[in-house]
Each structure stands twice: as structure tokens, then as C-alpha cells.
N, C-alpha and C positions, 0 to 999 in steps of 0.2 A: 533506605526505602523500607518501610515494613512489609511483610508478607501477608497479602490478603488472599484467602480462599476464593475459588472460582465462584462458589455458592455465594459468598458475599458480595463480590463484585457484581453478580446478576442482580442481587437484591438492591444494591446501590444504584444501578442502572435503572432499575423499575420503580425507583422512589417517585412518588407523586410530586408534582410542583404545586400543592394545594395546602391549606392549613390541615392539621390533623395531629395524631398522636402516634408516636413510634414505640415499639417494645423491643429491647434488646435481650435475647434469650442465650443461655449457655448450652453445653453439650447435652445436659439432661433435659432440655426444654423448660427449665425454670427461669422466671424471669429476672434478670439482673437490674434492669433500670426502665422506667417509664418516662419519657419526656413529651413535650409538645413543640410545634414550630408553626410560624406562619407559612413557610414553605418548607415542606417536609425534606425534598431532595437537598435543599442547601444546608439545612441543619444536621441531617443525618451523615451527609458526605464529609462534614467538617471534623467529625470523629476521626476519620481513616485518611486524612491528608497527611503526607510526607512521613517523617519518622515518629510523629506524636509528640514532638518537642513542646509544641504550643499547649499540650494537655498538662494538668496537674497529675502528680504521681498517682493518685487514687483513681482519676478518670482513666489514666493509660492502663492501669491494672485491669480495671473494669472492661475496656474496649478489647484487651487481650483474651478475654474469655468469651467473647461474642461468637456464638456460631449460628445465630439465625435473627433475622429482623422481621418484625410484623409491623404493619402499617394499618391506621384506621383513619380514613378521611372525614373530616367535617365540614360543615359549610361556612364556618366562620372560627377566628381566633378564640373568640369568646368561648364558643362550643367546645373547642380542643381543650382549653383550660379547664372546664368543668369536667370533661371526660377524663382528663389526666388526673385530676384530685380524686374523683370516684374510683379509677382504677388503682391508685396508690393506696387508697384506702382499703381496697379489697385485697390487693395482692401483697402489699407492704414489702417492695423490693428491697433488696440489701443495699443498693447504692443510692437511693431516693432520701430525701429528707422526710421525716415522718415524726409524728408526735407519738411519745412513748405511752402506751397502755390507755389510748385515748377512749377505749370502749368502756372504761371504769369510772369516768367522771359522772357525778351525779347531776340532775336536772329537776327543776320544778315541773310537774306535770298538771295541767288542768285538763281533766277528762272531756271526751267529747259525749256528753250524756244530757238529758232534759235538765237535770239538777246536777251540774259538774262537782267533781271533787277536786281538792288540790292537795298535792303530797309530793314527796322527794322520792326519785326513783333513778336507778341506773340502768333501767332498761327502756329503749325506745321502741314503742309500738306504733306503727303507721296506720292508726284508725281514725284519724281526724283530731286527735287531741293536740293541745298546745303545748309546746315544751319551752322552758327558759333555762338557760345555761349555755355552756357547761360551767360547773362550779367547782373549783379546785379547793377551796376553803371550807371544809364541810362544816367546821364548828360555828363560822360565820353564817353559813346557809341555814344551819338549824336555829341560829338566833333570829335570823329574818323570819323563819317559818313561825316562830313562837310570838313575834311581833304581829304577823298576819293573822294567826288564830286569836290572838287578844282582841284585835281590831274587828275582823269580820267573823259574823257566827256562820262559818262554812260547816256543812256536815262532815262527820268524820266516819261514818258507816260506809259499808262497802256494797250495799244493797243497789241495784238498779231501779231507780224510781223514776216512774213515767206517770201519765194520767190514769192508765189502767190501772196500775198498782195502787195508786190513791184511791180510786173509785171502789176497788175491791177491799180496801181497809187491809191490804197485805202486811202492812208493817205499822209497828207501833213507835211512838217517840221514845228516846232513850234518856239517861241522866243528863246528857248534854243540853237538851230541850230545858230541863228544870233548872240548870245552873245558868241559864242564858248563853249557851256557847253554840247554840243551834236554834233555828227558828221553826223547825218541825215540818220540812217539806214532806217528809215521808206520809204524813197525814193530812198534807194539802194546808196547813196552817200558814203559809207564805205563798204568794203567788209566784209564778215562774218568771214572770216580767221582773218583779222584785229582786228575786234571787240572782238572775242573770245579770243585772245592772251591778248587783255587789260583786260578781266574778269580773265584770269589766273594770271595776275599781281596783280589784286584786292584780289584775294586769297592770294597770297603771302604776301601782305600787311596786311591783316586780321591775317595771321599766324606768323607775325612779320618779314618776310623775306624782310626787306626794303632796304637790300643791292642788292637783285636781282631787286628790283623795280627802283633802282637809275641807275643801269646798263641798264635797259630796256629804261629809259627816256632819258639818256644820248646817247645812240645809235640813238634814234629816233632825237634827238637835232642836232646830227652831221649830220646826212642824210638831215635834213631841211636845215642846213646851206651850205651843198653841193650843194643843189638845189636852193642855193641863196634865200630861204623863210625865210628872217631874223626876220620877225615878228613872224612866227611860231617857229623859233628856240628859241627866246627870251621867248616865252611863256613856251616852255618844259624846258627851263633853270630856270625859276621861279618855275615850279612844282619840278624839281629835288631838288633846294633849300629847298623846302617846306618839302619835305620827309626827307632830311639830317637833318633839324631842328627838326623834329618830332622825328626822331630816337635818335638823340643826347640828347633830353629831357628825354629820358627813359633809357639810357644806365647805367648800374651799373658796378662796378668793381668787376668782380667774377673771372677774370683770365682766362676764357674760353668763347666759344660761344656755349655752349650747350644748347638744349632745355630742360627745366625742370619746374615742378610745385612745389611750396612750400606750404605745408598743415600745418595748426595750428588750435588749437581750445581753447575755454575757455568754462568751463562747471560750472554750480551752480545749484544742485537740478535737475528739468527737463528743465532747460534752456542751450541750447548749440548755441554758435556762431562758425562758421566754415570759415576760411578764405583761399583763394587759391591765391598765387601770381604767375602769369603766365610769365615765362621768355622765350623769344625765341632769339636764337642768342645772348645772353648775355644782353638782354634788357627786362626790365619789360614792358609787353604790357597790363597788365590788373590786377586789383584786385577785385577779386569776393568774395562775402561773403553770407552765407547762415545761416539761423537758422533751428535748428533740434528739433524734438520733440520725446518723448519716450526714453529719455536718462538716466532717472533717476536710479541710482545704476547699470549703465552698466560700464564696464571698458573702458577705453580709446582707447585700442586696437580694442574692439569690435565696438566701435562707429565708429573709422576711417575704419574699414572694411565695415561696412554698408553704410557710407559716399562714399567712393570709387566706390561701385557697382552702387549706384544710379546717382553719378556725371559723371562718365566716360561711362555710358550707353548713355548719350545725349550728349557729346562734340563731335565735329567733329574732333579733333586732339589730339593725346595721346603723350606726350613728351617721351623722351628716359630716363628721370630721374624724379623721385618723391621722394621729401624730406618729412619726416615725423617726427613729435615730439616724436612719439612712433610708432614702426612697428606694423601694423595691424595683427589681428589674421588671420589664414589660408593664409599665404602669398602665397604658391605654387599655389593653384587655381586662386587667383586673378592675379598672374604675368602671369601666362598661357593665361587667358582670355584676359589680356591687350595686351599680345604678339600678339595673334590672330588680335585683333583690329587694332594694330598698323602696323601689318607685318613686325615686327622687335623685337628686345630685349628690354624690359623695366626694369629699375633697381629701386629697393626700397632702401633709404638710410636714416639713422638717423644721421644727423651731429653732431659731438661732439665739433670740433673746426674750426677756420677759418672763411672765408668770407660766406661759406654755413650755419654755424651756426648763423652768423649775420643775414642772410637773414631769417633764421628760427625765431629768435628772433623778428625781425621786424614784420613778420606775426603774432606771437603770441601777440604782443602789439596791433596790429590791432584788433585782435580776443577779447582781453580783452575789448577794448573801445567799439566794438560793442556789446558785452554782457551787459556791463554797459547802453548803450543806450536803449537796449531791457528792462532791467528790470526798468528802469526809466520810460519808456513809459507804461509798465504793470502797474506800481504804480500809474501813473496819471490816467489810465483809472479805477483802483479800487478805487481811492479816489473821482472819479468825479460822483456827483450825479445830476441828471437833475432836473430843476426847478419843473417839473410837479411832480416828486416823492417826492420832499421836501414839496410842498404844500399838496399833499395827505397825508404825515406823520402828518402835522400839522392840517388837517381837521379831521382825525381820532384819534388825539392825541397819536400816536404810539411813543414808545421809541426809536425804531431805523426806518430808512427809508424803506419802502417797495420795495427793489431792485428786488426781485423775486415774481412775482404775477401769481397765476394760477386761472383761471376762467372757470366756468361749465355752460352748457346750455343743456336743454331736447328738443328734436324736434319730433313731430309725428303729425298725422292727425286722429283724433277720436279714439286715441288709438293704431293704426296700425302701423308697422315699427318703434317702438319707438327706438331713438338713443339718444347718449349723445355726447358732445364734450368737451374737456379741451384744452385751449390754455395756453400758457406761455409767459410772457412778463419779459424781463430782462432789468432794468433801463429804462423803459418806452418804449421799442422796442420789437417787435414780435420776439420770438425765435422759428422759424417754425420747426425746426428739433426736438422740444420737444412738439409739438402739438400732442394730442392723441384722438381717436375717439372709441365709445364703441357701441356695440349692447346691448341692455337691454335684459336680459335673464331670470330674475325671476320674473318679473312684467306683468300681463296680463291686458290689457284695459288701461284707461286713468287714471293714478295715477302719477302725476308728483312728489309727495312727496317720494313715495316708489322708483321711477326710480333714483331720486337724491340720495336717501340712497345708492343703489347699485352702482353707479357709483363712488360716494366718497369713499365707502368702497373698491372697486376694486383698486382705483388709490393709495389710502394711506396704504392699506395693502402691496401693491408691494414696495412703497417708504421705508417703514420700513424694509421689507424683504431684499431689494437689496441696502440698505443704500444710496438712492439717496437723492439729496439736497431737504430738507423741505423749502417750501416757506414762505415769510415773511408775505404774505396776501393771503388768498383764497376768490375769489369773486363767489358767487352764485347768478346766473340770477333769480331773483324772490324775493318775500317778506318774511314775517316771518315764512310761513309754510315750504317753501323749506330750508330756513336757519336753522330752528329747527331740520329738518330731517337731515342735514348735520353735524350739531353740536353733535346730538346724536351718530352718527357713529364715529366721531373723538374721543368721550369720551371712546367708547367701545373699540377702537384701542389703547387706551392708548397713543395718539399722543402727542408730545412735544407741548409746549404752542406755538400756532400760531393764529393770527389774522383772524377771518372770519367774513365777512360781506354779506348782501343780499343788490341787487339793484333792487328796483321794477320798472317796465316799465312805469306805468301810470303816476306818477309824479316824477319819478327820485329820489325816496326816499331811503336813505341808512339806513339799519337796522343792529343792532348789537345785539349778544345774550344777553338775560336775560334783554331786555329793550323793551318795548311795543311801545313806540314812536321812530320814525324815528330820526337818528341823524342830526342836522341841518348842511347842507352844502351849502355855497353860490352857487346859479346856475352859476355864472360867475367863479367860482372857477376852476383854471387849474388841480386840482386834480380829480374834478368831471368829467370835460372832459376827463380824462385819463381813469376814470372808465366807462365812456359811451363807449369810444372806445374799450376798451378791450371787455366789454359786448357784444357790436356789433359783433367783431372778434368772439368771441365764437358762437353767434348766426349763423353767415355766415356760420362757419365751420360746425356747426351741420346740418343747413338746407341743405347744399350741399351734405352731407352724406346721409341725409334722402331721397333726391330727387333721388340719386342714387340708394339706395335699394327699393325706391317705384317703379322706372321704371323697375328694374329687377322682382320685384314681380308682376307687372302688366302684363309684357309680359309672365311670368311663368303661371299666373292665366289664362291668355287668351289661353295659349297653352293647359291648362288643359281641356278646354273645347272641344278641337279636338278629336274627336275618332282616336285612333291610335298612338297618341302622349304621350308616357309613360316618366318616370324618365330618362332613358338612351338616348332617342332621344331628350329630351329637353337639357341634358347635352352636347351631341354632337352639338346641334345647338349653343349653348352659346359659346361653345369652338371653333366652326368654325367662328363665327362672332364677338364673344367678347363683344358686347354691343347691346342694345335693337334698338338703332338707325340704326345701321348697318343692323341688321336682317330685319327691316322693309324696308330698303332701298334696300335689295337684290332684284334679279328677282327670278321668279319661277325656272328658270333653275339652278341658284346658290344655291338655296335651295335645289334642288333635287340632287346636287352633295354631299350632306351630306350623310354618310353611314346610310343605313336603311330607307331614305326618298324617296319615289317614287314620280313621278311627280303630281300624283293626290294628294297626301298628302302635297306637296310643296304648290299646289294651294289653298287647305284649309287653310294652315298656313297663306300664303300672304293674303288672304281674310279677314282672322280673325283679323290680326294685322291693316290691313289698312281700313277694313270697306269697301272695293270695290270689286265688282264681278269680276272675271277674266274669259274672254270669249276667248276661244281656236278656232281659225279659222283654217278650213280644206279646202283643195283644192277640 
């Protein structure tokens, strides 16, 4: 039977018996996993039953890290599905299936303006604009946009054109008007109704409704011919032909004109490639691909469910039919949600034979090719070692290249506000997400050796306890004394073998343990340059933190000298203004707004911090 803490037992007992979302959190209050359930009590308790033998190894590892559980109750299972998808997108928990870099995919934006613009963007702005996408094949997207601009005379300028701007003659037509690429809305040369009808046809085109676009252009061509405007009629004829050619190149023999998406995936360990073939009125209008993480030891049906939630939350159009290689879990709430999005019935199907099965196989073939490309790229990245790292390996006569380097530095002034920094470099490049900073807790006064012992002990005790990656090289900013202190702690921790060196500032000398003289490293060596760069970054990071703490201590010590400012008032002042600089810049009146601070006391605080006497004028 697994050991479950009293706190977790209480949370399990309090689990609601209603639909909702649960959040598993670790000891640092970071979210490990976000899930949804029709009955929260039943779902959450299932993770903690017995010895966990029914759970896959990845889930068992995750449950072992859970220290807190948060519940969010919803009115229905569909609401819990939506909430879960939004929370996963916001927090990106480690154990959830999620799209890689989904924020970078481009969309086509049609702006919410009297005379809308149409362009490619990677930034979503919730201002009423219409978005089409996401698109993962950027070259195909640009080709589509070129066709749109060839067919439709959409304005390319960035002006905000409305009736007031037209009446004031604020803007003038540009070259696009003269070469028939724009109809001149900036000077009111085209009615808003006509321009908006054209934008509607652009939307039809992006949705694959090319037949309606052809009908629209044909009607305009015939009207131009009736008016004896043969040049305009010829231009519209060419545009109609361009749309027909574009549509013919995309048509597939499916036997109907239904709107459908064909989903397929290829999975290997924690790598997953997902492909979406988008068919509209019997034509393939796009092939989008996505890479997913967090899929290891997940069932295909579960991966598909998570993908559907994340993908269809962003797209502008939900088709009537979605083809799956395997039907997703929890189909009912998924279909209910998509029905509400599409405002009509949406069907899930798993084709077995016929043309739909061939489409499914085509999508699967694409997914396997994409997964192969992803794994090849990862292998190339894993095999690539920068020249500077290879040079450092040679300089230090290491058996393997130091691909992960962690460096430490101590910062203080006369032993006050002592702090330490640790920076991490992977393949010669900073990995800022793995930087750490420390307040020295056990050392009083100016003792760099003891401070280095403390920070190295804290860092690598945690590395061993949490099974974090062990560095190939540890760099200590300092000479033999700091290096000896760090080596002693690593020996006490029974640390696995790791190369550790000290880099003395004065002569840029490299020291290694149990050797009194420095190692000879040529001053021009790229390896030494890399060490200097890492050492300087550790120093910068430590000094920045030290200055921040020193600024806070200076203002606190300055406030200590003012009669009437105690611990509570100091906390309120810092909570209100957030920083020393903002407190100094605040007026007496703003300081007096803090609870418990009178105007007289605010004046005393201002004078103490600025060194200026505040004179109050009375009438």
C-alpha cells in the first residue's frame, strides 16, 4: 500500500462529486498535471488506489510528486473540457499532452475595420478581427495569399479608413490603385458595401468555398460586359480562371462535397507528429502538421482527445465530419462542445474502407515522414558539439566534451547581503531557465570559502535528491581556496565523478583539484574564452541580485531610523510601492495613502529617503 500524506487524504475526502477540473501540484506549488472529470471524486481517487500498479510508469512518477490538489467545479462536462484546455494552454504542465510552440503558428487576419485589411500574422489580438488558421506550411500559406491578392483588390495600406477620414480627404490613393490592385477606398472610390462583399468572398476562399467565389466573379464579369467595360470584364475573366485553376489543383476524388478534417498521427516514445488534412467541398485546401510533447505511455485515444481540444479551440471553422485513426476518449463531451462551436452537428468517424480510408492512410504517411524528420533533427542537435566546447575538452584533457557547465560566483560588500549565483550553459549557450540564485544563510561576515561551501552543498544536495542532470563541468569563480571548499562538499555528498575547476580573476589561471600549479591554457584558446564568458555571466547574475537586496536593505535600514515606522508599516510601504526607487519617487500624499501612515510620518519618510527637507506651505 502506498504511503499517502494526511493532507492528501483530506483533499481526497473533500473531492466534489460533480464535473470539474483538478490540478496536481508539487512541493514548490508548480502544476504537474491538469485533468477533467465527470465526477471529480471518482477520477482523482483512482490515482491513489492500491500500490499504483494500474498506472503506467510515467503517471506513477507524477503521482509520487503530488503534494497538493486543487479543484475547480463546473456546471457540465463540456465546461470542464473547455476549462481544462484553457488551463493547459496557460500553464503548460509537464505531464499534459500539449502542442509544441503553438503560439508561433501563423494565421490569416481579417481586421475589424470599416474597410478590412487581410494579411498574415503570428499575433492574435482580440479586437473583433477574424482569424483563419493556424497554418504550419508557411510557403503554402504565402502562395495562397498571393492568389488572394491577385483575385481581390484588397487594400494593402495600414491606414484606419472610415467615413470621417474619407470626408476629410485625409489619405490619397497609392500606386496599387493605378495598377488595379486596389479600388481606392481611402478616397471613397469604392462603396463600403461593395468592399465588404468582396471581403466575404475572401472568407469563402479561405474556407475552400471556391465555387461561390467563381460565381461572384462571373456575375461581376457579366455586369462589366453589359456596361461595355471590356477591359474590366477581361480582368475579371482572368481572375475567374485563376480561381478555377487553383480549385482544380486541390480537388480529390472523394465522391461528395462534404467539409471534413482528416487526422492522423505517428508516435515514438515522447515524440508525436500530428497531421490535419483540411478538405472543403471535396478539395484539400491545406495540410497542417503539429508536434506534441508529453505523449509518452499515453494511449492513442487520449492523445487524440487532447489534440482535438487544443486544435479546435483555435480554428475559425469546424467541419461537419472529422476522420480519426482511432476514436478519441470521452467522445460525447467533445462532440457536444464542437457542435456548439459549429452551431450544427459534427460527426466523428473511423474509416475502414474506401476513399476515406485512403485519405486516412495518406495523412498517416505524412505523419510518419514528419516524425522521421523530427527525430533526425533531434539526433543532429544531439550529435553537434560546438568548437568552443571541443576546445575546452582538449584544454582540460577531459574524456567527454563538457556539454553541460554550471558556474558559481559569490557577491557581497564587506560581508553584508552575501549572495551567490549559479548559471548553466548547454553546448556553450546560456540556459537561463536553469539559472539559480541563493541568499547565504549560514555564513556571517566576509568568508567566501564558507559561502562557496554552502551554495555548492545546497545545489548538489538538491540535484541528487531530485535526480536532476549532473553537469559535465563545474566552474568555481576563484582560486585554490574556493575550489578546495567546493571539492570538500562534493566529496561529503558522495557526488558522482564530475570535473571541477577554479578560474582565478587576476591572471585568468585555471586550477584543478590536488594540483598546486594552474593548468596551462593558451590565452587565445576558444575554450578559455568560453570559460571567461561563463564566469562573467555568473558574476553579472550575482551582482544584479546583490544590488537588488542591498537596495531593499538600505531603504529598510533608512526607515528603521524614523520613529513610528515599525515592521508592519515597512511591509505595507513595500507592498504598496514594490521597489525602493518607486518609494523614493512617490509624493508625500501618495505615501500618506498607505494604511497607518499619517501625512507627518509620510513627510519624515520622504525626507529620510531623499535627504531633502519638505517644506509645507500654508495660506
